[in-house]
SERO-4910 file (N, C-alpha, C, O; in steps of 0.05 Angstrom, whole numbers):
BEGIN
 pado doro    nc1    nc2    nc3   cac1   cac2   cac3    cc1    cc2    cc3    oc1    oc2    oc3
  Met    A  -1903    340  -2112  -1932    340  -2115  -1945    325  -2093  -1938    302  -2087
  Ala    A  -1963    337  -2079  -1977    325  -2057  -1997    304  -2066  -2008    306  -2089
  Thr    A  -2003    285  -2050  -2024    266  -2056  -2052    278  -2051  -2070    273  -2067
  Phe    A  -2055    294  -2030  -2080    306  -2023  -2079    336  -2024  -2061    349  -2015
  Ser    A  -2100    348  -2037  -2102    377  -2038  -2128    384  -2024  -2150    376  -2033
  Val    A  -2126    400  -2003  -2149    409  -1988  -2156    438  -1997  -2138    456  -1996
  Ile    A  -2180    442  -2006  -2189    469  -2015  -2208    480  -1994  -2227    467  -1987
  Thr    A  -2202    504  -1984  -2219    517  -1964  -2227    545  -1973  -2212    564  -1970
  Pro    A  -2251    548  -1985  -2261    574  -1991  -2270    588  -1965  -2282    575  -1948
  Val    A  -2264    613  -1962  -2272    626  -1937  -2276    656  -1941  -2263    669  -1958
  Leu    A  -2295    667  -1926  -2299    696  -1924  -2306    702  -1896  -2327    694  -1886
  Asn    A  -2289    717  -1882  -2293    724  -1854  -2298    700  -1837  -2319    698  -1823
  Gly    A  -2279    682  -1838  -2282    657  -1822  -2263    655  -1799  -2255    633  -1792
  Ala    A  -2255    677  -1787  -2234    678  -1767  -2241    661  -1742  -2223    650  -1729
  Arg    A  -2267    658  -1736  -2274    643  -1712  -2265    614  -1712  -2256    604  -1692
  Phe    A  -2266    601  -1736  -2261    572  -1737  -2238    564  -1755  -2229    541  -1754
  Ile    A  -2228    582  -1772  -2208    574  -1792  -2183    562  -1780  -2172    544  -1792
  Gly    A  -2175    571  -1757  -2151    559  -1745  -2155    530  -1738  -2137    514  -1743
  Ala    A  -2178    523  -1727  -2184    495  -1721  -2186    478  -1746  -2177    455  -1745
  Ala    A  -2197    489  -1767  -2199    474  -1792  -2171    467  -1802  -2165    445  -1811
  Ile    A  -2153    487  -1802  -2125    482  -1810  -2112    462  -1792  -2097    444  -1801
  Asp    A  -2117    464  -1766  -2104    445  -1747  -2113    416  -1753  -2098    398  -1748
  Ser    A  -2138    413  -1762  -2148    386  -1768  -2134    374  -1792  -2133    350  -1796
  Val    A  -2123    391  -1809  -2107    382  -1832  -2078    377  -1823  -2067    356  -1830
  Thr    A  -2066    395  -1808  -2039    391  -1799  -2036    367  -1780  -2014    356  -1777
  Ala    A  -2058    358  -1768  -2058    335  -1750  -2060    309  -1764  -2060    288  -1751
  Gln    A  -2061    309  -1791  -2064    284  -1806  -2041    265  -1802  -2018    273  -1802
  Ser    A  -2047    239  -1799  -2025    219  -1796  -2011    215  -1823  -1988    208  -1824
  Asn    A  -2025    220  -1845  -2013    220  -1872  -2004    249  -1877  -2021    267  -1878
  Thr    A  -1979    254  -1881  -1969    281  -1883  -1965    291  -1912  -1954    313  -1916
  Asp    A  -1973    275  -1931  -1969    282  -1959  -1992    299  -1970  -2009    288  -1985
  Trp    A  -1994    324  -1962  -2017    340  -1969  -2009    369  -1973  -1987    378  -1965
  Glu    A  -2026    384  -1986  -2025    413  -1987  -2052    424  -1980  -2073    411  -1984
  Met    A  -2053    448  -1970  -2078    462  -1964  -2079    489  -1976  -2061    505  -1972
  Ile    A  -2099    494  -1992  -2102    520  -2006  -2126    534  -1995  -2149    526  -1999
  Val    A  -2122    556  -1980  -2143    572  -1969  -2149    594  -1988  -2131    611  -1994
  Val    A  -2173    595  -1999  -2181    615  -2019  -2199    635  -2004  -2223    631  -2000
  Asp    A  -2187    658  -1997  -2201    678  -1981  -2212    700  -1999  -2197    712  -2015
  Gly    A  -2238    705  -1997  -2250    725  -2014  -2247    753  -2003  -2266    768  -2002
  Ala    A  -2222    761  -1996  -2216    787  -1985  -2232    793  -1959  -2247    812  -1957
  Ser    A  -2227    776  -1939  -2241    778  -1913  -2233    805  -1900  -2211    816  -1904
  Thr    A  -2252    815  -1884  -2247    840  -1869  -2241    834  -1840  -2237    853  -1824
  Asp    A  -2241    809  -1832  -2234    802  -1804  -2206    792  -1804  -2190    799  -1821
  Asp    A  -2198    775  -1784  -2171    766  -1781  -2165    740  -1796  -2145    727  -1791
  Thr    A  -2183    732  -1815  -2179    706  -1829  -2151    705  -1842  -2137    685  -1837
  Ala    A  -2145    724  -1858  -2119    723  -1873  -2095    722  -1854  -2076    709  -1859
  Lys    A  -2097    737  -1832  -2075    738  -1813  -2071    710  -1800  -2049    700  -1797
  Ile    A  -2093    697  -1793  -2092    671  -1780  -2080    651  -1799  -2062    635  -1791
  Val    A  -2088    652  -1824  -2077    633  -1844  -2048    639  -1849  -2032    620  -1851
  Ala    A  -2041    664  -1851  -2013    672  -1855  -1995    662  -1832  -1973    652  -1837
  Asp    A  -2005    665  -1808  -1990    655  -1784  -1986    625  -1786  -1965    615  -1780
  Lys    A  -2007    611  -1793  -2005    581  -1795  -1986    573  -1817  -1971    554  -1814
  Ser    A  -1988    587  -1840  -1971    580  -1863  -1942    587  -1859  -1924    575  -1872
  Ser    A  -1936    606  -1841  -1908    614  -1837  -1892    591  -1825  -1868    589  -1828
  Gly    A  -1906    573  -1811  -1893    550  -1799  -1897    524  -1814  -1887    503  -1806
  Asp    A  -1912    525  -1836  -1917    501  -1852  -1922    510  -1881  -1944    520  -1888
  Lys    A  -1903    505  -1898  -1904    515  -1926  -1924    499  -1943  -1928    505  -1966
  Arg    A  -1935    478  -1931  -1956    463  -1946  -1982    478  -1947  -2001    471  -1962
  Ile    A  -1984    499  -1931  -2009    515  -1929  -2005    540  -1946  -1985    555  -1943
  Arg    A  -2023    545  -1965  -2021    568  -1983  -2046    585  -1979  -2068    575  -1975
  Leu    A  -2043    611  -1982  -2065    630  -1980  -2068    645  -2007  -2049    657  -2016
  Leu    A  -2092    644  -2018  -2099    660  -2041  -2121    679  -2032  -2142    671  -2024
  Ser    A  -2115    705  -2031  -2134    724  -2021  -2140    746  -2041  -2122    762  -2048
  Glu    A  -2164    747  -2051  -2173    767  -2070  -2204    766  -2072  -2215    745  -2066
  Pro    A  -2217    787  -2080  -2246    786  -2084  -2253    764  -2104  -2238    758  -2123
  Asp    A  -2276    751  -2099  -2285    731  -2118  -2315    733  -2123  -2328    752  -2112
  Gln    A  -2326    715  -2138  -2354    716  -2145  -2371    699  -2127  -2395    694  -2133
  Gly    A  -2360    689  -2106  -2375    672  -2087  -2360    647  -2081  -2338    642  -2090
  Met    A  -2373    630  -2064  -2360    606  -2054  -2351    587  -2076  -2329    576  -2074
  Tyr    A  -2367    584  -2096  -2359    564  -2117  -2339    574  -2136  -2323    559  -2148
  Asp    A  -2338    600  -2140  -2316    612  -2155  -2290    608  -2140  -2270    601  -2152
  Ala    A  -2291    612  -2114  -2267    607  -2097  -2259    578  -2098  -2235    572  -2100
  Leu    A  -2278    560  -2096  -2272    531  -2097  -2258    524  -2123  -2238    510  -2123
  Leu    A  -2269    534  -2145  -2257    527  -2172  -2229    539  -2174  -2212    527  -2187
  Lys    A  -2225    563  -2164  -2198    574  -2163  -2179    556  -2148  -2156    551  -2157
  Gly    A  -2188    546  -2126  -2171    529  -2110  -2165    503  -2124  -2142    493  -2123
  Val    A  -2184    491  -2137  -2180    466  -2152  -2160    471  -2175  -2142    455  -2179
  Asp    A  -2163    493  -2188  -2144    500  -2210  -2115    503  -2200  -2096    496  -2214
  Ala    A  -2112    512  -2175  -2085    516  -2164  -2074    490  -2151  -2051    489  -2145
  Ala    A  -2092    471  -2147  -2084    447  -2132  -2066    429  -2149  -2068    428  -2174
  Gln    A  -2049    414  -2136  -2030    396  -2149  -2034    366  -2141  -2021    349  -2152
  Gly    A  -2052    361  -2122  -2055    334  -2112  -2070    315  -2130  -2085    324  -2147
  Glu    A  -2065    290  -2125  -2081    269  -2140  -2109    268  -2129  -2128    264  -2145
  Trp    A  -2113    272  -2103  -2139    272  -2090  -2145    300  -2081  -2128    314  -2070
  Ile    A  -2170    309  -2085  -2179    336  -2078  -2202    333  -2058  -2220    316  -2061
  Cys    A  -2202    350  -2038  -2224    351  -2019  -2230    380  -2012  -2213    398  -2017
  Trp    A  -2253    384  -2002  -2264    411  -1998  -2273    414  -1969  -2293    401  -1961
  Leu    A  -2259    430  -1954  -2265    433  -1925  -2272    462  -1920  -2255    480  -1924
  Asn    A  -2296    467  -1912  -2303    494  -1905  -2289    503  -1880  -2279    487  -1864
  Ser    A  -2288    529  -1875  -2271    540  -1854  -2280    533  -1826  -2265    535  -1807
  Asp    A  -2305    524  -1823  -2315    517  -1797  -2318    487  -1792  -2329    479  -1772
  Asp    A  -2308    471  -1811  -2311    442  -1809  -2284    429  -1803  -2263    442  -1803
  Leu    A  -2285    403  -1799  -2261    389  -1789  -2258    361  -1802  -2277    348  -1809
  Tyr    A  -2232    353  -1804  -2226    325  -1812  -2217    310  -1787  -2207    321  -1767
  Thr    A  -2221    284  -1788  -2210    266  -1767  -2180    262  -1773  -2172    264  -1797
  Pro    A  -2163    257  -1754  -2134    254  -1759  -2127    231  -1777  -2105    232  -1790
  Trp    A  -2144    212  -1780  -2138    188  -1797  -2150    190  -1825  -2149    171  -1840
  Ala    A  -2163    213  -1831  -2178    215  -1856  -2161    208  -1881  -2168    191  -1897
  Phe    A  -2138    221  -1884  -2122    217  -1908  -2110    189  -1909  -2108    177  -1930
  Ser    A  -2101    179  -1886  -2090    152  -1885  -2111    131  -1892  -2105    112  -1907
  Ser    A  -2135    134  -1882  -2157    115  -1888  -2163    116  -1918  -2167     95  -1930
  Leu    A  -2164    139  -1929  -2170    141  -1958  -2147    129  -1974  -2153    115  -1994
  Ala    A  -2123    135  -1967  -2100    124  -1982  -2101     93  -1982  -2095     81  -2003
  Ala    A  -2107     81  -1959  -2109     52  -1958  -2131     41  -1975  -2128     21  -1989
  Ala    A  -2155     54  -1974  -2177     46  -1991  -2172     49  -2020  -2179     32  -2036
  Ala    A  -2159     71  -2028  -2153     76  -2056  -2133     56  -2067  -2135     49  -2091
  Gln    A  -2114     48  -2051  -2095     28  -2060  -2108      1  -2065  -2099    -13  -2083
  Lys    A  -2128     -5  -2050  -2141    -31  -2053  -2162    -31  -2075  -2163    -51  -2090
  Asp    A  -2178    -10  -2078  -2202    -11  -2095  -2202      8  -2119  -2219      6  -2136
  Ser    A  -2183     27  -2120  -2181     47  -2141  -2207     62  -2147  -2216     64  -2170
  Pro    A  -2220     73  -2126  -2245     89  -2131  -2239    116  -2144  -2216    125  -2143
  Gln    A  -2259    128  -2155  -2256    155  -2167  -2265    177  -2147  -2254    199  -2147
  Trp    A  -2285    170  -2130  -2292    188  -2108  -2302    172  -2085  -2313    150  -2089
  Val    A  -2298    183  -2061  -2302    167  -2036  -2315    184  -2015  -2311    208  -2013
  Ser    A  -2332    171  -1999  -2344    184  -1976  -2339    166  -1952  -2339    142  -1954
  Gly    A  -2336    179  -1928  -2338    164  -1903  -2366    167  -1893  -2383    177  -1907
  Tyr    A  -2371    158  -1869  -2397    162  -1856  -2401    191  -1849  -2383    203  -1837
  Pro    A  -2423    203  -1856  -2428    231  -1848  -2428    235  -1818  -2437    218  -1803
  Ala    A  -2417    258  -1810  -2415    263  -1781  -2419    293  -1775  -2419    310  -1793
  Cys    A  -2425    299  -1750  -2430    326  -1742  -2414    333  -1717  -2414    318  -1697
  Trp    A  -2400    356  -1718  -2386    367  -1695  -2403    389  -1682  -2419    402  -1696
  Asp    A  -2399    394  -1656  -2412    417  -1645  -2393    441  -1647  -2371    438  -1657
  Glu    A  -2402    464  -1637  -2385    488  -1641  -2359    487  -1625  -2341    503  -1630
  His    A  -2357    469  -1606  -2333    466  -1590  -2314    445  -1602  -2293    440  -1590
  Gly    A  -2322    432  -1624  -2305    412  -1636  -2310    384  -1626  -2294    366  -1630
  Gly    A  -2332    380  -1612  -2339    353  -1602  -2355    338  -1623  -2373    350  -1636
  Leu    A  -2349    313  -1627  -2363    296  -1647  -2390    288  -1635  -2390    273  -1615
  Arg    A  -2412    298  -1645  -2438    294  -1633  -2452    269  -1643  -2465    255  -1628
  Tyr    A  -2450    264  -1669  -2463    239  -1680  -2451    232  -1707  -2438    247  -1720
  Val    A  -2456    206  -1714  -2448    195  -1740  -2472    182  -1753  -2487    168  -1739
  Arg    A  -2476    187  -1778  -2498    174  -1792  -2488    149  -1806  -2469    150  -1822
  Pro    A  -2501    125  -1801  -2492    100  -1813  -2503     97  -1842  -2522     82  -1846
  Leu    A  -2491    111  -1860  -2500    110  -1888  -2477     97  -1904  -2456    109  -1909
  Gly    A  -2482     72  -1913  -2461     57  -1925  -2464     52  -1955  -2448     36  -1966
  Ala    A  -2483     64  -1968  -2487     59  -1996  -2501     82  -2009  -2519     94  -1998
  Tyr    A  -2493     89  -2034  -2506    109  -2050  -2509     99  -2078  -2490     87  -2089
  Ser    A  -2532    103  -2090  -2537     94  -2117  -2525    115  -2137  -2533    138  -2136
  Gln    A  -2508    106  -2154  -2497    124  -2174  -2518    137  -2191  -2518    161  -2197
  Lys    A  -2538    121  -2200  -2559    131  -2217  -2576    152  -2202  -2585    172  -2214
  Lys    A  -2581    147  -2177  -2598    165  -2162  -2583    191  -2156  -2596    213  -2156
  Ile    A  -2557    190  -2151  -2542    215  -2147  -2543    231  -2173  -2549    255  -2173
  Ala    A  -2538    218  -2196  -2538    232  -2222  -2566    244  -2228  -2567    266  -2240
  Ala    A  -2587    230  -2220  -2614    240  -2226  -2624    261  -2206  -2645    272  -2209
  Gly    A  -2608    266  -2185  -2615    287  -2166  -2634    278  -2144  -2651    294  -2135
  Trp    A  -2631    254  -2134  -2647    244  -2112  -2636    254  -2085  -2651    255  -2065
  His    A  -2611    260  -2083  -2598    266  -2058  -2600    296  -2051  -2581    311  -2053
  His    A  -2624    303  -2042  -2629    330  -2031  -2646    326  -2006  -2656    305  -2000
  Gln    A  -2649    348  -1991  -2661    346  -1964  -2690    337  -1965  -2700    326  -1946
  Asn    A  -2704    341  -1988  -2732    333  -1990  -2736    305  -1999  -2759    296  -2003
  Leu    A  -2714    289  -2003  -2718    262  -2011  -2699    243  -1996  -2706    233  -1975
  Leu    A  -2675    238  -2006  -2656    219  -1994  -2636    232  -1975  -2621    219  -1961
  Gly    A  -2636    259  -1974  -2617    273  -1957  -2593    281  -1973  -2586    269  -1993
  Asn    A  -2579    302  -1963  -2556    313  -1977  -2532    295  -1974  -2528    282  -1953
  Leu    A  -2515    294  -1994  -2488    282  -1991  -2471    302  -1975  -2472    326  -1979
  Gln    A  -2456    291  -1956  -2441    309  -1938  -2414    316  -1951  -2396    299  -1953
  Gln    A  -2412    341  -1959  -2388    351  -1973  -2362    347  -1957  -2341    340  -1969
  Glu    A  -2363    350  -1931  -2339    348  -1915  -2328    320  -1913  -2305    316  -1905
  Ser    A  -2345    300  -1921  -2337    272  -1920  -2327    261  -1947  -2320    238  -1949
  Ile    A  -2327    278  -1968  -2323    268  -1995  -2295    277  -2005  -2287    300  -2002
  Phe    A  -2282    258  -2019  -2256    263  -2032  -2259    253  -2061  -2273    233  -2066
  Phe    A  -2246    267  -2080  -2248    259  -2107  -2222    262  -2122  -2205    279  -2115
  Arg    A  -2218    245  -2141  -2193    246  -2157  -2193    270  -2176  -2214    278  -2186
  Arg    A  -2170    281  -2180  -2167    303  -2199  -2177    294  -2227  -2190    310  -2241
  Ser    A  -2171    269  -2234  -2179    259  -2261  -2209    259  -2264  -2219    263  -2286
  Leu    A  -2224    255  -2242  -2253    256  -2244  -2263    285  -2248  -2280    290  -2264
  Phe    A  -2251    303  -2233  -2259    331  -2235  -2253    341  -2264  -2269    357  -2275
  Glu    A  -2232    332  -2276  -2224    341  -2302  -2244    331  -2324  -2242    340  -2347
  Lys    A  -2261    313  -2317  -2281    304  -2336  -2305    323  -2338  -2321    321  -2357
  Leu    A  -2307    342  -2320  -2328    362  -2322  -2324    379  -2347  -2302    388  -2353
  Glu    A  -2346    385  -2360  -2345    402  -2384  -2344    431  -2375  -2352    438  -2352
  Ala    A  -2335    449  -2392  -2333    477  -2386  -2360    488  -2377  -2362    505  -2359
  Glu    A  -2381    480  -2391  -2408    490  -2384  -2417    480  -2357  -2430    495  -2342
  Gln    A  -2409    456  -2349  -2416    446  -2322  -2401    462  -2301  -2412    469  -2280
  Arg    A  -2376    468  -2306  -2361    484  -2286  -2373    512  -2283  -2375    522  -2261
  Glu    A  -2382    524  -2305  -2394    550  -2303  -2421    549  -2288  -2428    568  -2274
  Arg    A  -2436    528  -2292  -2461    525  -2277  -2455    523  -2247  -2469    535  -2231
  Ile    A  -2434    508  -2239  -2427    507  -2211  -2418    534  -2201  -2426    543  -2179
  Arg    A  -2401    548  -2216  -2391    574  -2208  -2413    594  -2204  -2412    611  -2186
  Ala    A  -2435    592  -2219  -2457    611  -2218  -2475    606  -2194  -2491    623  -2187
  Met    A  -2473    583  -2181  -2490    576  -2158  -2480    593  -2134  -2457    598  -2131
  Arg    A  -2499    600  -2117  -2492    615  -2093  -2490    597  -2069  -2473    601  -2051
  Leu    A  -2507    576  -2068  -2508    559  -2044  -2506    529  -2050  -2495    514  -2034
  Ala    A  -2517    520  -2073  -2521    491  -2077  -2503    480  -2100  -2511    461  -2113
  Gly    A  -2480    492  -2104  -2462    482  -2124  -2452    454  -2118  -2446    439  -2136
  Asp    A  -2451    446  -2092  -2443    419  -2085  -2462    399  -2097  -2454    378  -2106
  Phe    A  -2488    405  -2096  -2509    386  -2106  -2504    381  -2136  -2506    358  -2145
  Leu    A  -2498    402  -2151  -2492    399  -2179  -2466    383  -2184  -2465    365  -2201
  Leu    A  -2446    389  -2168  -2420    376  -2171  -2423    346  -2168  -2412    330  -2183
  Trp    A  -2438    337  -2147  -2441    308  -2143  -2457    295  -2166  -2450    273  -2174
  Arg    A  -2477    309  -2176  -2492    298  -2199  -2474    294  -2223  -2476    274  -2237
  Phe    A  -2456    314  -2228  -2438    312  -2250  -2418    289  -2246  -2412    274  -2265
  Phe    A  -2408    286  -2222  -2389    264  -2217  -2402    237  -2221  -2390    219  -2232
  Ala    A  -2428    235  -2213  -2442    209  -2215  -2448    201  -2244  -2455    178  -2250
  Glu    A  -2445    220  -2262  -2448    213  -2291  -2424    195  -2300  -2426    182  -2320
  His    A  -2402    195  -2284  -2378    182  -2293  -2370    159  -2274  -2357    140  -2284
  Ala    A  -2377    160  -2249  -2367    139  -2230  -2384    137  -2206  -2398    156  -2198
  Pro    A  -2385    113  -2193  -2400    109  -2168  -2385    121  -2145  -2361    124  -2146
  Leu    A  -2400    128  -2124  -2388    139  -2100  -2383    115  -2081  -2402    101  -2073
  Met    A  -2358    111  -2074  -2351     89  -2056  -2352     99  -2027  -2345    122  -2021
  Val    A  -2361     82  -2009  -2362     89  -1980  -2341     72  -1966  -2340     47  -1970
  Ile    A  -2326     84  -1948  -2309     69  -1930  -2319     73  -1901  -2328     94  -1894
  Pro    A  -2318     51  -1885  -2332     51  -1860  -2318     65  -1837  -2311     52  -1817
  Thr    A  -2314     91  -1840  -2303    107  -1818  -2312    135  -1822  -2323    142  -1843
  Val    A  -2306    152  -1803  -2311    181  -1805  -2286    194  -1816  -2265    193  -1804
  Leu    A  -2289    208  -1838  -2267    222  -1850  -2268    252  -1843  -2247    264  -1837
  Gly    A  -2291    263  -1842  -2295    291  -1835  -2323    296  -1827  -2340    278  -1828
  Gly    A  -2329    320  -1819  -2356    326  -1810  -2363    356  -1811  -2345    373  -1813
  Phe    A  -2388    361  -1810  -2400    387  -1811  -2401    398  -1782  -2410    384  -1764
  Arg    A  -2393    423  -1779  -2395    435  -1752  -2421    451  -1750  -2425    470  -1766
  Arg    A  -2438    444  -1731  -2463    458  -1728  -2460    480  -1707  -2452    475  -1685
  His    A  -2467    505  -1716  -2467    528  -1697  -2487    548  -1707  -2497    545  -1729
  Gln    A  -2491    569  -1692  -2513    588  -1698  -2508    604  -1723  -2526    615  -1735
  Glu    A  -2483    606  -1732  -2476    622  -1755  -2474    606  -1781  -2467    618  -1802
  Asn    A  -2481    580  -1781  -2480    564  -1805  -2495    577  -1828  -2518    585  -1825
  Met    A  -2482    579  -1851  -2496    589  -1875  -2519    571  -1883  -2540    580  -1890
  Ser    A  -2514    544  -1881  -2534    525  -1890  -2559    526  -1872  -2581    523  -1881
  Ala    A  -2555    532  -1846  -2578    534  -1828  -2593    560  -1832  -2618    560  -1832
  Gln    A  -2578    581  -1837  -2591    607  -1840  -2605    610  -1867  -2625    625  -1869
  Gln    A  -2596    595  -1887  -2607    599  -1914  -2617    572  -1926  -2614    567  -1950
  His    A  -2629    556  -1909  -2639    530  -1917  -2658    532  -1941  -2656    518  -1960
  Glu    A  -2677    550  -1938  -2698    553  -1959  -2685    562  -1985  -2693    552  -2007
  Ala    A  -2666    581  -1984  -2653    590  -2008  -2636    568  -2021  -2635    565  -2045
  Tyr    A  -2623    551  -2004  -2608    528  -2014  -2627    510  -2029  -2620    501  -2052
  Met    A  -2650    503  -2017  -2668    484  -2030  -2679    496  -2056  -2685    482  -2075
  Ala    A  -2683    523  -2056  -2693    535  -2081  -2673    532  -2103  -2681    527  -2126
  Glu    A  -2647    534  -2097  -2627    530  -2118  -2626    501  -2126  -2624    495  -2150
  Val    A  -2629    482  -2107  -2630    454  -2114  -2653    449  -2134  -2650    436  -2154
  Leu    A  -2677    459  -2127  -2700    454  -2144  -2698    467  -2171  -2710    459  -2190
  Ser    A  -2681    488  -2173  -2677    501  -2199  -2662    484  -2219  -2661    490  -2243
  Thr    A  -2649    463  -2209  -2633    445  -2226  -2650    421  -2236  -2639    403  -2248
  Asp    A  -2676    421  -2230  -2694    400  -2238  -2686    372  -2227  -2682    354  -2243
  Pro    A  -2684    370  -2201  -2678    344  -2189  -2702    326  -2189  -2724    335  -2195
  Phe    A  -2698    301  -2182  -2721    282  -2178  -2735    289  -2152  -2722    292  -2132
  Thr    A  -2762    291  -2153  -2777    296  -2129  -2801    278  -2128  -2809    266  -2149
  Leu    A  -2813    275  -2105  -2838    260  -2101  -2856    276  -2083  -2847    294  -2069
  Pro    A  -2882    270  -2083  -2900    283  -2064  -2891    277  -2036  -2879    257  -2030
  Ala    A  -2898    295  -2017  -2887    294  -1990  -2891    267  -1976  -2871    257  -1965
  Pro    A  -2914    254  -1977  -2916    228  -1963  -2898    207  -1975  -2885    192  -1960
  Leu    A  -2897    205  -2001  -2879    186  -2014  -2850    193  -2010  -2833    175  -2007
  Ser    A  -2844    218  -2009  -2816    227  -2004  -2807    218  -1977  -2784    208  -1974
  Arg    A  -2824    221  -1956  -2816    212  -1929  -2812    182  -1928  -2793    173  -1916
  Leu    A  -2830    167  -1940  -2827    138  -1940  -2802    129  -1955  -2788    111  -1947
  Thr    A  -2797    142  -1978  -2774    135  -1994  -2748    141  -1979  -2729    125  -1979
  Gly    A  -2747    164  -1966  -2724    171  -1950  -2719    152  -1927  -2697    144  -1921
  Tyr    A  -2741    144  -1914  -2739    125  -1892  -2728     98  -1901  -2711     86  -1889
  Ala    A  -2739     88  -1923  -2730     62  -1934  -2701     64  -1942  -2686     45  -1938
  Tyr    A  -2693     86  -1954  -2665     89  -1962  -2646     87  -1938  -2626     74  -1938
  Arg    A  -2654    102  -1916  -2637    102  -1893  -2634     75  -1880  -2613     68  -1870
  Leu    A  -2656     59  -1881  -2654     31  -1870  -2635     15  -1887  -2618      1  -1876
  Leu    A  -2637     17  -1914  -2619      1  -1931  -2591     10  -1929  -2572     -6  -1929
  Ala    A  -2587     37  -1926  -2559     47  -1924  -2547     39  -1897  -2523     35  -1896
  Ala    A  -2563     38  -1876  -2553     29  -1850  -2545      0  -1851  -2525     -8  -1840
  Arg    A  -2561    -17  -1865  -2553    -45  -1868  -2527    -47  -1884  -2510    -64  -1877
  Ala    A  -2524    -30  -1904  -2499    -31  -1919  -2475    -22  -1902  -2453    -33  -1905
  Ala    A  -2480     -3  -1884  -2459      6  -1865  -2450    -17  -1846  -2427    -20  -1841
  Ile    A  -2470    -32  -1837  -2464    -55  -1820  -2447    -75  -1835  -2428    -87  -1824
  Arg    A  -2454    -80  -1860  -2439    -99  -1876  -2411    -89  -1881  -2392   -105  -1880
  Leu    A  -2407    -64  -1887  -2380    -53  -1891  -2363    -55  -1866  -2340    -62  -1868
  Ser    A  -2375    -50  -1843  -2361    -52  -1818  -2352    -81  -1812  -2330    -86  -1803
  Ala    A  -2371    -99  -1819  -2364   -128  -1814  -2342   -137  -1833  -2324   -152  -1824
  Glu    A  -2342   -127  -1858  -2321   -134  -1876  -2294   -123  -1867  -2273   -135  -1870
  Ala    A  -2295    -98  -1857  -2270    -86  -1847  -2260   -101  -1823  -2235   -104  -1820
  Asp    A  -2278   -111  -1806  -2269   -126  -1782  -2255   -152  -1790  -2236   -160  -1777
  Lys    A  -2265   -164  -1811  -2253   -190  -1821  -2225   -186  -1832  -2209   -204  -1833
  Ser    A  -2218   -161  -1840  -2192   -156  -1853  -2169   -155  -1833  -2146   -155  -1841
  Phe    A  -2175   -154  -1807  -2153   -152  -1787  -2139   -179  -1784  -2121   -182  -1768
***
């Protein structure tokens, strides 16, 4: 049984899926499995995954039509065997030290879910920036403050969660996530925050790759419409901007503190 299970839902992701897999095989901690859940792609996605898995049996391919990204994600979680589960989209990347950093933090503090500092890659795989966000309020995540119109989204590529936390979701909550087309991650984090705080470790674990074909960039308004359909906390625009600015300042101070504490540990 692997310690880490990486779930990658994909549909026609041939352009970047190889690099995403390579970012997993490059991990310094080798105790992992990767489950690619392909929704019957019509491009070379399945072939690329099959070629990668032929040389590494830790990579598995599940390929069949599905009901969308979150149906694929839940299929992958159900098939996963790891203690820790993470979700990497086919165009995103992990840093080589991601699993090792999480394993060290988990041994020390026993968190239920963890984030690193959010980061962004360009389409060529260059790390373009890191956001110094070192603290998240459990109550505010649960109440739905973390969306683009208020405190900003939680970065899915930077988050890892224990299987035991996921298993606390009720059947109705899982079906609500499965039914979402774009914003199931927003619901998932809210449900997790009902049970446990989100711990931050002061490094980059993974990041979002920005390119012209991003689903989130192309369908931003539709994503926010789904978020708003879940009745999140909102404020009028001027107050929302001030609240978001104040949060980023406080979160940056928390990131400085976390970095200082990590420096003292050497």
